[in-house]
N, C-alpha and C positions, 0 to 999 in steps of 0.2 A: 647118794648122800649130798650131792652138790646143790640140789634144789633148795633145801632148808638153809644152807649156808648163803646162797645167793639172795634169798629172801631176807635173811638177817642183815646182810650188807646193804641191800636196798633200803631197808628200814632205817639203818644207821645213817645213810646218805640223806634221807629226808628229815631226820630228827631235828637238826638245827633250824630247819625252815618252818616246821610246824608251829612252835610257840609264837613266832613273829606273825604268821598268817592268822592264828587265832586271835592275837591281840588286835590286829587291824580290823577284825570283823565287828568289834564292839564300837559303837559310835563314841566320838570324843565328847566329854562333858561340855555343855554350853557355858561359855564364859561371858559374863556381861561386861563388855567394854564400852566406854562412852565413845560413840561414833559421831562424826559430824553429820548434820542433817543433809540429805541430798539437795543439791543445788537446783535441780530441775528434773525433767523426765529422764535424762541420762544419769544423773546422780553423781557424776564424777568431777564436775566443775571445769571440764575441758572447754565447754562452750563459753563460759565466762572468761577463761584465760585467752581464748581466741578473740573474743569480743574486746578484751582489754588491749590485745595487740593491734587490732583494727583501730581502736580509739587512739592509741599512741601514734600510729602511722598516719591515719586520715582524720584525726579528731578536729583539725582546723577546718575541714571541709564538710563535716557532718554535725548536725545538732543532736540533742539528747534523744529525740523521738526516732531519728534515723539510726542512731547507735543501738537503741533498744530493738528496732526492727532487724538489724544485722544480727544481734545476739539470738533473737527468736529464730531467724532463718538458719543460723548455725546449729541450734538445737534440733530443728526439724530435719536438717540434713543428717546429723549424727544419728537420730533415732531411725530415720529411713534406712541408713546404711546398716544399722544393727539389725533391723528387721530383715533386710536382704541377706545378710550373713547368716542369720538364724534359719531362714527358709531354704537356703541353698547350701546346706552342709555338704562338704565333699570329703571323701576318704581317699586313701592312697590309690584305690582302684578306679576312682573317678578322674582319670587323667584325660586331658583333652587329646583328641586324636591328632597325631602329627604324622600322617602317612607320608612316607617317602618312597618314591618310585623312580628308579633310574631309567631313563629312556635315551636311546641313541639319537643324535641330532638328525633331523630330517634333511635328506639330500634334496637340493633344489635342482630343478630342470633348467638347463641352459637352452634358450630358444634358438 
């Protein structure tokens, strides 16, 4: 008679989890929120913020064309780094090999 009782207790243990799991399976309704237009290929405006920092620090030495080239280069670098991160996804199992091997010191011969 212990098997049905254990099955009942297991079902009771899972019961609080089931409604939450079922609720998460339905996709959330799409909410239309006014979002800012993407600033460029990255869409987050970081390139513009970095370009503004360059302008504040080195603006006296750069003209408008050079500042625009700096902003474009920052955007290119950020998009290249995003592509690199996306192509080289790593998990916890993809740890770099750090092999350690203890060796005794080599004895030198005295002539």
